[in-house]
N, C-alpha and C positions, 0 to 999 in steps of 0.2 A: 113669600113664604112666610115671613113675620107676622102679617096681619092675617094671615089664614091659620097660624099655629094659636095667634092670640084668641080667635074665634073658637078653637077648641078648648080653650082653658088655661093655656101656657102663660104664664108670665115671666118676664125678663128681669134681671137685676142690672140697672144702667152702670156701665163700666165705662166712664170716659178714659181712654188711654191713648197712647201715642199710635196703637194698632186701628182706632176708630179714626184719629184726626189724621193720621199720616205725620211720619216722623219731621220732616222739614218743609211740610205744605201747609197753607190755610186749611181751617177745619173743612171737612166734608159736609154736604147737607145731609146725607142719608148715612145711619149707622151701619158698621159692617162687622162689628164685634160685640156679641152678646152672650152672657150666660143665663141660664134657664133656672129660675128659682126651683131648687131642687135637683138640678143638674140632669145627668142621663137617666137616672131611676124615673124621675116625674115625667119625664118627656116619654119615655118608652111606655109606662103604665096608663098615661093618659091617651097616646095613640092607641093602644092596644084596646083600651076602655070603648075608644070610639070606634073599632075595627068589628069588635063581637057582636054587635047586634046587627051587622049587615046581612042581608039576605044571604049571601054567596061565603059568609063566615065559616062554613065547613069545609071550603076550598082552601081558607088561609092556612098556613105552615108557619110558625114562628120558629126561625133558627138563630141560634145565638153563637159568637164566636166564629162567624163565617167571614169570607173575602169574597166580594163581588168582583170577578175579573171580566165581566162582559155581558151582555143583554142578548136575549134572543128575541127575534121580530118573527111574525107569522110567516113572513115571506121568506125567511132563511130556513124553513123546515124541508 
């Protein structure tokens, strides 16, 4: 996910923290905690900007303040 988002123009602020390194363990090789430059607004506007030119964008419906409680599959219908 990190590199996919980087490819979309999202940049990260490196925050070396105990969350990333582990509290009482040696440093991990992969970062697990990142802060997006521009926080959630930058992430949202960047991803929306990449979705809008899509051929099926007229089917896209953006909803904010929602909670996802499950996913539907075609075979569930």
